[in-house]
C-alpha positions in Angstrom: 0.0 -0.3 0.1 1.1 3.4 -1.1 -0.5 5.7 1.0 -2.9 4.9 3.9 -5.1 8.0 6.1 -5.9 6.0 9.3 -9.1 8.5 11.5 -8.0 11.9 10.1 -9.6 14.4 12.0 -9.0 18.7 10.7 -11.0 21.6 11.7 -10.9 25.3 11.7 -11.9 27.1 14.1 -14.5 24.6 15.6 -15.9 23.5 12.1 -15.3 20.4 11.4 -13.4 19.5 7.8 -11.9 16.1 8.0 -13.7 14.0 10.1 -12.0 11.0 11.2 -11.7 9.5 7.4 -10.0 6.3 6.2 -8.8 5.1 3.2 -5.5 3.5 1.5 -4.1 4.1 -1.9 -2.6 1.0 -3.8 0.5 1.2 -5.7 0.2 2.4 -9.7 -3.8 3.0 -9.0 -5.9 5.6 -10.0 -7.8 6.7 -6.9 -10.5 9.3 -6.7 -11.6 11.7 -4.4 -15.2 12.8 -4.9 -18.1 15.0 -2.7 -20.2 18.2 -3.5 -18.4 22.2 -2.9 -17.0 21.7 0.5 -17.2 18.2 1.3 -13.5 18.5 2.6 -11.6 17.3 -0.6 -8.5 20.0 -1.0 -8.5 20.0 2.6 -7.6 16.1 2.4 -5.1 16.5 -0.3 -3.6 19.1 2.0 -2.8 17.5 4.7 -1.7 14.6 3.1 1.0 17.5 1.7 2.0 18.8 4.7 0.6 22.5 4.7 -1.9 20.9 7.3 -1.2 19.4 9.7 -4.0 16.8 11.2 -5.2 17.1 14.9 -5.7 13.0 15.1 -4.9 10.5 13.3 -1.9 9.2 11.1 -0.9 9.5 7.1 1.6 6.7 6.0 3.5 7.4 2.9 5.6 4.3 1.2 5.6 2.6 5.1 6.8 6.4 7.3 4.4 8.1 8.7 4.3 11.5 7.2 1.5 13.0 9.4 3.3 16.9 9.9 5.8 17.0 8.1 7.2 19.2 6.0 5.8 20.1 2.9 9.4 20.0 1.5 10.0 17.4 3.3 7.2 14.9 1.8 7.6 16.5 -1.8 11.4 14.7 -1.2 10.0 11.7 -0.5 8.3 11.4 -3.6 4.1 13.4 -2.8 4.4 16.5 -5.5 1.0 18.0 -6.8 -1.1 20.4 -8.9 -3.9 23.0 -7.4 -7.4 23.5 -7.7 -6.4 27.5 -8.6 -2.9 27.4 -11.0 0.4 28.0 -9.1 3.0 28.7 -11.7 5.7 31.6 -11.2 4.2 34.1 -13.9 7.2 36.0 -14.9 9.7 32.5 -15.8 9.4 31.3 -18.9 8.2 27.0 -19.5 11.5 25.8 -19.1 12.1 27.9 -15.6 9.1 26.9 -14.1 9.5 23.6 -14.8 13.1 23.3 -13.6 11.4 25.0 -10.2 9.5 21.4 -9.6 13.5 19.7 -9.9 15.1 21.2 -6.5 14.6 17.6 -4.6 17.1 16.2 -7.4 19.7 18.4 -7.3 22.8 17.3 -6.5 25.0 20.4 -6.3 24.9 22.5 -3.0 25.6 26.2 -2.8 29.4 26.2 -3.2 29.3 24.0 -6.4 26.6 26.7 -8.1 29.2 29.3 -7.0 32.2 28.6 -7.9 31.0 26.5 -10.9 32.8 22.9 -9.9 32.5 20.0 -12.4 29.7 18.4 -9.9 27.7 21.6 -10.9 27.6 21.4 -14.8 27.0 17.5 -14.3 24.2 18.0 -12.5 22.4 21.1 -14.7 23.2 18.9 -17.4 20.7 16.0 -16.4 18.0 18.1 -15.0 17.8 20.0 -18.3 17.5 16.7 -20.1 15.1 15.7 -17.2 13.4 18.9 -18.4 13.0 18.3 -21.9 11.8 15.0 -21.1 9.2 16.5 -19.5 8.7 19.2 -21.9 8.2 16.7 -25.4 6.4 14.7 -22.8 3.5 17.4 -22.1 3.9 18.8 -26.0 5.2 21.9 -24.9 8.5 22.5 -27.1 7.3 25.4 -28.7 6.9 27.1 -25.5 10.3 26.1 -24.1 11.1 30.3 -23.8 7.5 31.1 -23.5 6.7 33.3 -20.7 4.0 31.3 -18.3 2.0 34.2 -17.9 1.2 35.0 -21.5 0.1 31.0 -22.0 -3.7 30.3 -22.2 -5.2 28.3 -19.0 -4.8 25.0 -20.8 -1.2 25.2 -21.9 -0.7 26.9 -18.3 -2.7 23.5 -16.6 0.1 21.4 -18.5 3.2 23.3 -17.6 2.0 23.0 -13.3 1.9 18.8 -14.4 4.8 18.7 -15.9 6.6 21.0 -12.8 4.9 18.5 -10.8 6.1 15.6 -12.6 9.8 17.0 -12.8 9.9 16.1 -9.2 9.8 12.3 -10.0 7.1 11.7 -7.5 6.2 8.2 -6.7 2.4 10.0 -6.0 1.2 12.2 -7.8 -1.7 14.4 -6.4 -3.7 16.2 -8.5 -6.6 18.9 -7.6 -9.4 19.3 -9.8 -7.0 19.5 -12.9 -10.0 19.5 -16.4 -11.3 23.1 -14.7 -11.5 25.5 -17.1 -10.6 23.2 -19.7 -12.5 23.0 -23.3 -13.2 18.9 -24.7 -10.6 18.5 -26.4 -8.1 19.2 -23.8 -10.0 17.2 -21.4 -9.5 14.2 -23.5 -6.0 15.3 -23.8 -5.4 15.9 -19.8 -7.3 12.0 -19.9 -4.7 10.7 -22.0 -1.9 12.3 -20.4 -3.3 10.6 -16.7 -2.8 6.8 -18.0 0.3 8.1 -19.6 1.5 8.9 -16.1 0.0 5.7 -14.8 2.1 3.3 -17.0 5.7 5.6 -15.9 4.5 3.2 -12.7 3.4 6.6 -10.6 0.3 6.9 -8.5 -2.6 8.8 -8.9 -4.9 10.6 -6.2 -7.2 13.0 -8.2 -10.3 15.4 -7.1 -12.2 15.7 -10.0 -15.8 17.6 -10.7 -15.9 16.4 -14.1 -18.2 12.5 -13.6 -18.2 11.8 -16.8 -14.1 11.7 -16.4 -14.1 10.5 -13.3 -16.1 7.5 -14.1 -14.4 6.3 -16.6 -11.0 6.9 -15.3 -10.1 6.4 -12.2 -9.8 2.6 -10.6 -11.3 3.2 -7.4 -13.3 6.5 -5.6 -13.9 7.6 -2.3 -16.9 9.4 -1.9 -16.8 12.5 0.8 -19.3 14.8 2.2 -19.5 17.0 5.3 -15.5 16.1 6.0 -16.7 12.6 6.0 -16.2 9.4 3.3 -19.5 8.2 3.2 -19.1 5.9 0.7 -15.7 4.2 -1.6 -16.4 1.4 -4.8 -15.5 1.1 -8.3 -16.9 3.5 -10.4 -20.7 1.7 -11.2 -21.1 0.8 -7.6 -21.1 4.7 -6.6 -23.1 5.9 -9.6 -25.7 3.3 -8.7 -25.2 4.7 -4.3 -28.3 6.0 -2.8 -26.2 8.3 -0.2 -24.0 9.8 -3.1 -27.0 10.4 -5.2 -28.1 11.8 -2.4 -25.0 14.1 -1.3 -25.2 15.4 -4.7 -28.8 15.8 -5.7 -30.7 16.1 -2.3 -34.0 14.0 -1.9 -37.5 14.9 -0.6 
C-alpha cells in the first residue's frame, strides 16, 4: 500500500473539515476523491502534502509516518501535486517553471553553483535533460522559452503538471486538473493521466467532471461534510443511494 490515512481529523475554528477519515491508495492506482463543494477534499490533499497538520490520526506514505512533516520533506519523499487554482511563477519561462520542480533532485551545493564546479555542470546537464523529457511528454516544445503568464489556461495547466512530474514522484496528486479546460483539452488530459500511470506513478485525483472521473478512476472515495460516505469501483458509486442524495438531495 503506497498511501494510508487512518482516522484523520481536522478542524478550522471549531468547524470540522475532516472527520475520522480513513482510506488507502495502492501502488500504481488511479484513485478518485469526489464529493460536493465543501466536502473537505482539498483539505485532505493539504493534510497529505503537509500544508495542514491534522489534530488526530496518522498518514503513512510508502511505509513512513508523514503526519505533520513539512511540505518540502514530503515532496522529497515522493509526493507531488497540482492545485485547484494554478500556481506558477508568472514572470518565468515554461522551462524555468518546470525546472523549479527539480529542486529536491539537485545534487549540487550552493558552493558548487557559486564557483561552477564539475559537479555543478554535471548536475545542470542531467536536470535539463530531464526537463526536456517532460517538455516533450506534455508537448510544450514550442513554448519552452515563453513567459508562462502569456500562455492560455490549458497550456498553463500542462506546465503545472510538468513541474510536478519533474520531481519524479511516486504519488501525483491532481486537484481538479480539468477545471477550465475545453473538451479537447480534457481528452488530452485523460490521455496524459494514462501515460503517467504507465510510467509507474500512482495518481490521487479530485475532479468535478463526473464523466471523466467515472471513466478514469479505478476506485473512488466519496466525501460529504468531511466524512467518507461511500467507496468502491465507479459502477458501485454511480448507483449508491447515499452518493446520489449527497449530490442531488432527497425529498
